[in-house]
C-alpha positions in Angstrom: 66.4 14.5 -32.0 66.6 10.9 -30.9 64.7 8.6 -33.3 64.6 5.7 -30.8 61.5 5.0 -28.8 61.6 6.7 -25.3 62.9 4.2 -22.7 59.6 4.4 -20.8 57.7 3.4 -23.9 60.2 0.7 -25.1 60.2 -0.8 -21.5 56.4 -0.9 -21.4 56.3 -2.6 -24.8 58.9 -5.1 -23.7 56.8 -5.9 -20.6 53.8 -6.6 -22.8 55.8 -8.8 -25.0 57.0 -10.9 -22.0 55.7 -14.5 -22.5 54.1 -13.8 -25.9 55.1 -16.4 -28.5 57.1 -14.6 -31.2 55.9 -17.0 -33.8 52.3 -15.8 -33.1 53.4 -12.2 -33.4 55.4 -12.9 -36.6 52.3 -14.5 -38.2 50.1 -11.6 -37.3 52.7 -9.1 -38.6 53.0 -11.0 -41.9 49.2 -11.1 -42.3 49.0 -7.4 -41.7 51.8 -6.6 -44.1 50.1 -8.6 -46.8 46.8 -6.9 -46.1 48.2 -3.4 -46.3 49.9 -4.3 -49.6 46.5 -5.4 -50.9 44.8 -2.2 -49.7 43.6 -3.1 -46.3 43.3 -0.5 -43.5 43.7 -0.6 -39.7 40.3 -2.2 -39.4 42.1 -5.4 -40.1 43.7 -5.1 -36.7 41.2 -7.0 -34.5 42.9 -9.0 -31.7 45.3 -8.1 -29.0 48.0 -10.1 -30.8 47.3 -8.0 -34.0 47.7 -4.8 -32.1 50.9 -5.9 -30.3 52.4 -7.1 -33.6 51.5 -3.7 -35.2 53.1 -1.8 -32.3 56.4 -3.8 -32.6 56.5 -3.6 -36.4 55.3 0.0 -37.0 55.4 2.1 -33.8 59.2 2.7 -33.9 59.1 4.0 -37.5 56.0 6.1 -36.9 57.5 7.6 -33.7 60.8 8.4 -35.6 59.1 10.1 -38.4 56.8 12.1 -36.1 59.8 13.1 -33.9 61.7 14.4 -36.9 58.7 16.4 -38.1 58.1 17.9 -34.7 61.8 18.8 -34.3 61.6 20.7 -37.6 58.4 22.4 -36.6 60.1 23.5 -33.3 63.1 24.8 -35.3 60.9 27.2 -37.3 58.5 28.0 -34.5 60.7 28.0 -31.4 58.0 29.9 -29.3 55.3 27.3 -30.1 54.7 25.4 -26.9 51.4 23.5 -27.2 49.5 22.7 -24.0 47.2 20.3 -25.8 47.5 17.8 -28.6 44.7 16.0 -30.6 46.1 12.8 -32.2 43.6 11.8 -34.8 43.8 8.2 -35.8 46.3 7.7 -33.0 46.7 4.0 -33.2 49.0 3.0 -30.4 50.0 6.6 -29.7 53.4 6.9 -31.4 52.7 10.5 -32.5 51.6 11.5 -29.0 54.8 10.0 -27.5 56.9 11.9 -30.0 55.0 15.2 -29.3 55.5 14.8 -25.5 59.2 14.2 -26.1 59.4 17.5 -28.1 57.1 19.4 -25.8 57.1 17.8 -22.4 54.2 19.8 -21.0 51.7 18.8 -23.7 48.6 16.8 -22.8 47.5 14.4 -25.5 44.0 13.3 -26.6 44.2 10.2 -28.6 41.3 9.5 -31.0 40.9 6.2 -32.7 38.0 4.0 -33.9 39.9 0.7 -33.4 39.3 -0.9 -29.9 42.3 -3.2 -30.1 44.7 -0.3 -30.9 43.0 1.9 -28.2 43.4 -0.8 -25.6 47.1 -1.2 -26.3 47.6 2.6 -26.5 46.0 2.8 -23.0 48.3 0.2 -21.5 51.4 1.9 -23.1 50.3 5.3 -21.9 50.3 4.1 -18.3 54.1 4.1 -18.6 54.2 7.9 -18.6 52.1 9.5 -21.4 49.8 12.3 -20.2 46.9 11.3 -22.3 43.1 10.7 -22.6 42.1 8.0 -25.1 38.8 8.3 -26.8 36.8 6.2 -29.3 36.1 8.0 -32.6 37.0 8.5 -36.2 37.7 11.5 -38.4 34.1 12.4 -38.5 33.6 12.4 -34.8 33.2 15.5 -32.7 36.7 16.5 -31.7 38.0 18.3 -28.6 39.8 21.5 -29.4 43.6 21.4 -29.1 46.6 23.7 -29.8 48.2 21.0 -32.1 46.3 18.6 -34.3 48.2 15.6 -35.8 47.1 12.9 -38.2 50.0 10.6 -38.9 49.6 7.9 -41.5 45.9 8.5 -41.5 45.1 9.9 -45.0 46.3 6.7 -46.6 43.4 4.9 -45.0 41.0 6.8 -47.3 40.8 7.4 -51.1 43.3 9.9 -52.3 40.5 12.1 -53.6 39.4 12.7 -50.0 42.7 14.1 -48.8 41.8 17.8 -49.4 38.4 17.6 -47.7 39.9 15.7 -44.7 42.7 18.3 -44.3 40.1 21.1 -44.4 38.0 19.3 -41.8 40.9 18.9 -39.4 42.0 22.5 -39.9 38.5 23.7 -39.1 38.9 22.2 -35.6 40.6 25.4 -34.6 44.1 24.3 -33.9 47.0 26.7 -33.9 49.0 24.1 -35.9 48.0 21.1 -38.0 50.5 18.4 -38.9 49.9 15.7 -41.5 52.3 12.9 -42.1 52.1 10.1 -44.7 54.4 7.4 -46.2 57.2 8.9 -48.3 55.8 7.3 -51.5 54.4 9.0 -54.6 50.9 8.2 -53.3 51.7 9.5 -49.8 53.1 12.7 -51.3 50.1 13.1 -53.6 47.8 13.1 -50.5 50.0 15.6 -48.7 50.2 17.8 -51.8 46.4 17.9 -52.2 46.0 18.6 -48.5 48.6 21.4 -48.6 46.9 23.1 -51.5 43.5 22.9 -49.8 44.8 24.3 -46.6 46.6 27.3 -48.2 43.3 28.0 -50.0 41.6 28.0 -46.6 44.0 30.6 -45.3 46.7 28.4 -43.6 50.4 29.1 -44.0 53.0 26.4 -44.4 55.5 26.1 -41.6 57.4 23.0 -42.8 58.8 21.5 -44.9 58.0 24.2 -47.5 59.4 27.7 -46.8 56.6 29.3 -48.8 52.9 29.2 -49.6 53.4 29.1 -53.4 52.2 26.2 -55.6 54.3 23.1 -55.0 57.0 23.2 -57.7 57.4 19.4 -57.9 56.8 18.1 -61.4 56.9 14.8 -63.4 57.8 11.7 -61.4 59.5 13.7 -58.6 58.0 13.8 -55.1 58.8 15.5 -51.9 59.8 13.1 -49.1 62.4 12.7 -46.4 64.1 9.8 -44.5 64.7 9.1 -40.9 67.1 6.3 -39.8 66.1 4.5 -36.6 67.4 1.5 -34.6 65.7 -1.9 -34.7 65.2 -4.0 -31.6 65.6 -7.8 -31.9 61.8 -8.2 -32.0 61.5 -5.5 -34.6 64.0 -7.3 -36.8 62.2 -10.6 -36.3 58.8 -9.3 -37.2 60.2 -7.4 -40.2 62.3 -10.4 -41.3 65.3 -8.0 -41.3 69.0 -8.7 -41.1 70.3 -5.2 -40.4 69.9 -3.4 -37.0 68.4 -0.2 -38.5 65.6 1.0 -40.7 65.1 4.0 -42.9 61.6 5.4 -42.7 60.6 7.5 -45.7 57.8 10.0 -45.1 56.1 13.1 -46.5 54.5 15.7 -44.4 53.1 19.2 -44.1 52.7 21.5 -41.1 50.5 24.5 -41.3 49.7 27.4 -39.0 47.7 30.6 -39.0 50.6 32.9 -39.2 53.4 33.2 -41.8 56.8 31.7 -40.6 59.9 33.4 -41.9 62.4 30.9 -43.3 65.1 30.3 -46.0 65.3 27.2 -48.1 64.8 23.5 -47.5 67.3 20.7 -48.6 65.1 18.2 -50.5 67.6 15.4 -51.2 70.8 13.9 -49.9 73.8 16.1 -50.4 76.1 14.8 -53.1 79.8 15.2 -52.3 82.4 15.1 -55.1 85.9 16.3 -55.5 84.9 19.8 -56.8 82.4 20.3 -54.0 78.9 19.6 -52.6 75.8 19.6 -54.8 72.3 19.6 -53.3 68.7 20.4 -54.2 66.8 23.3 -52.6 63.2 24.5 -52.5 62.2 28.0 -51.5 59.8 30.7 -52.7 61.6 30.9 -56.1 60.9 27.1 -56.7 63.3 24.2 -57.0 66.9 24.8 -57.8 70.3 23.0 -57.7 72.9 24.6 -55.4 76.7 24.0 -55.3 79.3 24.8 -52.7 82.9 24.6 -53.9 85.3 22.4 -51.8 87.6 25.4 -51.5 84.9 27.2 -49.5 85.8 25.6 -46.2 83.4 27.4 -44.0 80.4 26.9 -46.2 81.4 23.2 -46.7 81.7 22.7 -43.0 78.3 24.3 -42.4 76.6 22.1 -45.1 78.1 18.9 -43.8 76.3 19.6 -40.5 73.1 19.8 -42.4 71.4 17.2 -44.5 68.3 16.0 -46.3 65.3 17.8 -44.9 67.2 20.5 -43.0 66.9 24.2 -43.6 69.7 25.9 -45.4 
């Protein structure tokens, strides 16, 4: 899985940035960041400059998180080959681009209420995304699709609405529903509530959980993962960053109508010490610490090829 934006998309974004004053974009990006920290939503994105700043600042990380989730979904459901995708709250289309990378034959329907984001998504799609872009919000009538994705959408609404929103999306008749949120305690709380509601409605978890039991997370712990992605020069500028990479933390759940046979999921970075490797697993028995002794060369070698978020 390559976390970098596809070349067709990055080239299209670069063309749209040609001649645009970077100071204007940086100002728009700073204003958006301040707004999000204060609880604002994507409704604050109004102008073409706002949308372009959003795409530069957030599209790479959203794409990387979605690409990681879709790769893990494909791992546990290798025969799943969706012909159609409904990208709800699509923004500039990052999730649709990631889905088309994972499943090249998929046709995307992007649904978003924001005209500035839709207009930019349409321009970017001309570079090679097989997509239809529609105006609408979560409550709008939705075309049926094999795969429904809502990435970084639940955070736009009160946490108490996460379960009802998930149920509404699952009722659209998709074979698979994927929800992705920031890898924060609040983001995980929304995913956890959505997961419980979906299981209650008859869905089965395909990833990251390897079971349909009650989530075993307790206390201040929360289930999240991390994807490292490269930063472009403009990305670094708008983020005020000094390093050429970013670690995007995210929480997610993917559900389907049929049970998926799996093992256990690694829920934290593997800790390597002289005696061996220690790591945290989640499976149908709950959370547990696991250890592989350094003298077990084969198992150590296998684990070193795995990591945070992988199946074990």
